[in-house]
C-alpha positions in Angstrom: 0.0 0.0 0.0 1.4 3.4 -1.0 0.7 6.4 1.3 1.4 9.9 0.1 1.6 12.4 3.0 1.4 16.1 2.0 2.7 18.3 4.8 5.4 17.1 7.1 5.4 19.4 10.0 4.9 18.3 13.6 1.7 16.5 12.9 2.9 15.0 9.6 6.1 13.7 11.1 4.1 12.0 13.9 1.9 10.3 11.3 5.0 9.2 9.4 6.5 7.7 12.6 3.4 5.7 13.2 2.9 4.4 9.6 6.6 3.5 9.4 6.0 0.8 12.0 3.4 -0.9 9.8 4.2 -3.7 7.4 3.5 -3.4 3.7 3.3 0.4 3.6 5.4 2.5 1.3 5.7 6.2 2.3 5.9 9.2 0.0 6.3 12.7 1.3 6.1 16.4 0.2 6.2 19.5 2.2 6.4 23.3 2.0 10.2 23.3 2.2 11.9 20.6 0.2 15.3 21.3 1.6 14.0 21.0 5.2 12.2 17.9 4.3 15.3 16.4 2.6 17.4 17.2 5.7 14.8 15.6 8.1 14.2 12.6 5.8 17.8 11.6 5.5 17.1 9.1 2.8 14.4 7.1 4.7 11.4 7.7 2.5 10.5 8.7 -1.0 10.3 12.5 -1.2 9.0 14.9 -3.9 9.4 18.6 -4.5 5.9 18.6 -6.0 2.7 17.8 -4.2 1.2 16.8 -7.5 3.9 14.1 -8.1 3.6 12.9 -4.5 -0.2 12.5 -4.8 0.2 10.8 -8.2 2.2 8.0 -6.5 -0.1 7.3 -3.5 -3.1 5.0 -3.1 -4.0 6.9 0.0 -3.3 10.6 0.4 -3.0 12.2 3.9 -3.4 15.9 3.9 -1.5 17.4 6.9 -1.1 21.0 5.8 -2.3 24.3 7.4 -6.0 24.9 6.9 -5.2 28.2 5.2 -3.4 26.2 2.4 -6.1 23.6 2.0 -7.7 25.0 -1.2 -4.4 25.6 -2.8 -3.3 22.0 -2.2 -6.6 20.6 -3.3 -6.4 22.6 -6.6 -2.9 21.3 -7.1 -3.6 17.6 -6.7 -7.2 17.2 -7.9 -6.3 15.8 -11.3 -4.3 12.9 -9.9 -6.0 12.4 -6.5 -9.6 12.2 -7.4 -10.9 8.7 -6.6 -8.1 7.9 -4.2 -8.7 7.6 -0.4 -8.2 11.0 1.2 -7.4 11.3 5.0 -7.5 14.9 6.2 -6.1 16.2 9.5 -6.7 19.8 8.5 -8.6 21.5 11.4 -11.8 23.1 10.3 -11.8 21.8 6.8 -15.1 20.0 6.1 -15.7 16.8 4.1 -17.9 18.9 1.8 -15.1 21.3 1.0 -12.7 18.5 0.1 -15.4 16.8 -2.0 -15.8 20.0 -4.1 -12.4 19.2 -5.5 -12.3 15.4 -5.1 -15.8 14.4 -5.7 -15.0 10.7 -6.5 -12.9 10.2 -3.4 -13.7 8.6 -0.1 -12.9 11.3 2.4 -11.9 10.7 6.1 -11.7 13.7 8.4 -9.6 13.2 11.5 -9.2 15.3 14.7 -6.1 14.0 16.4 -4.5 15.5 19.5 -0.9 16.4 20.7 -0.1 13.0 22.3 0.3 11.8 18.7 3.9 12.9 19.2 4.4 9.7 21.2 1.8 7.7 19.2 -0.9 8.1 21.9 -3.3 10.4 20.1 -7.1 10.1 20.4 -8.0 10.2 16.7 -11.7 11.2 16.3 -12.8 10.6 12.7 -15.7 10.8 10.4 -16.0 9.8 6.8 -17.9 9.9 3.5 -18.1 7.2 0.8 -15.8 4.7 2.6 -16.3 1.0 1.9 -15.4 -1.7 4.5 -12.2 -2.7 2.8 -10.7 0.8 2.8 -12.1 1.4 6.3 -9.9 -1.4 7.7 -6.9 0.2 6.1 -7.8 3.7 7.5 -8.3 2.2 11.0 -4.9 0.5 10.7 -3.3 3.8 9.8 -5.0 5.8 12.5 -4.1 3.1 15.1 -0.5 3.4 14.2 -0.2 6.8 16.0 -3.1 6.5 18.5 -6.6 5.3 19.1 -9.4 5.9 16.4 -12.8 6.9 17.6 -15.6 7.1 15.1 -17.9 10.1 15.4 -20.4 12.1 13.4 -19.0 15.2 11.6 -21.6 17.3 13.5 -19.6 16.6 16.7 -16.2 17.4 15.4 -16.1 21.0 16.7 -17.0 19.8 20.1 -14.4 17.1 19.9 -11.8 19.8 19.0 -12.6 21.5 22.3 -12.7 18.3 24.3 -9.8 16.0 23.2 -8.1 18.5 20.8 -7.7 21.2 23.4 -8.0 18.8 26.4 -4.2 18.3 26.8 -3.8 22.0 27.3 -6.4 21.9 30.1 -4.9 18.8 31.7 -1.4 20.4 31.5 -2.6 23.3 33.6 -4.0 20.9 36.3 -0.8 18.9 36.3 1.3 22.1 36.6 -0.9 23.3 39.5 -0.6 20.1 41.4 3.2 20.0 40.9 3.4 23.6 42.2 1.2 22.7 45.2 3.5 19.8 46.0 6.6 22.0 45.8 4.9 24.6 48.0 4.4 21.9 50.6 8.1 21.0 50.6 8.2 18.1 48.1 11.2 18.2 45.7 10.0 19.3 42.3 11.1 16.1 40.5 9.3 14.0 43.1 6.2 16.2 42.9 6.2 15.9 39.1 6.5 12.1 39.2 3.8 11.7 41.8 1.4 14.0 39.8 2.0 12.3 36.5 1.6 8.8 37.9 -1.6 9.9 39.7 -3.1 11.2 36.4 -2.1 8.0 34.5 -3.2 5.7 37.3 -6.5 7.4 37.8 -7.4 7.3 34.1 -6.4 3.6 33.9 -8.5 2.8 37.0 -11.6 4.5 35.5 -11.1 2.8 32.2 -10.2 -0.7 33.4 -12.8 -1.0 36.2 -15.4 0.8 34.0 -16.5 3.0 36.8 -17.7 6.6 36.6 -15.4 9.5 37.7 -18.0 10.4 40.3 -18.0 6.9 41.8 -14.2 7.1 42.1 -14.4 10.5 43.7 -16.8 9.1 46.3 -14.5 6.3 47.0 -11.6 8.7 47.8 -13.7 11.1 49.9 -14.0 10.8 53.6 -16.1 13.2 55.7 -14.0 16.1 56.8 -11.0 14.8 54.9 -8.4 16.5 52.7 -10.2 15.3 49.4 -13.4 17.0 50.4 -11.6 20.2 51.3 -9.8 20.2 48.0 -12.9 19.5 46.0 -14.7 22.3 47.8 -12.2 24.8 46.4 -12.3 23.3 42.9 -16.0 23.6 42.8 -15.8 27.1 44.3 -13.6 28.1 41.4 -16.3 26.9 38.9 -14.2 24.2 37.5 -17.3 22.6 35.9 -18.9 25.8 34.6 -17.3 28.0 31.9 -17.9 31.7 31.9 -21.2 32.7 30.4 -19.6 34.4 27.4 -18.2 31.1 26.3 -21.7 29.5 26.2 -23.1 32.2 23.8 
């Protein structure tokens, strides 16, 4: 199977790293700066100066360019890409827009998140005109750098806020807990380790035991205890309720 990836920035490179671990996939690349791509590639994959030539070679085409360049790229490749499987990780670019240029193509729209840098992304995806055989291939590709989750396209903006922006929100909570630990006298490296392992362990517990977060919270709380005190201040700070202007 030949995969052409157009756009090899941070996201594109993470996708390449994942697909490279799969068997029977040949990788073709093109990007905005050929010299930078050539330097990073170091002879590992097939590279092209032209997106047109790159798309011409692939059975599956992954679009990993900035949304502002989407129309330009689609115009450039439409004559050789129409009918091929298109996977887009371009934020905000709808399936309908892609189909205006590639009306014969199965189109898969993907919203990954930043843990893709270590192949731990949550890859929310929706699609149009995708048969079962090609869906298996798409799932294999998405699984190479994370976990695929099928959704309706109507939900993708909400998913962008939840799992796309989620690592930013979680990072603030992690940073706050590390700082609190240091303020209480714990060495920073130890506070960081304790915090990270607590986040990882808690998520694993909820997933593996299939319990709700509220059930776990109730297990940890004791009347008049430290957990209750901490939760009081979290709730007092409106951790669950965004400012009214964000809900308009």
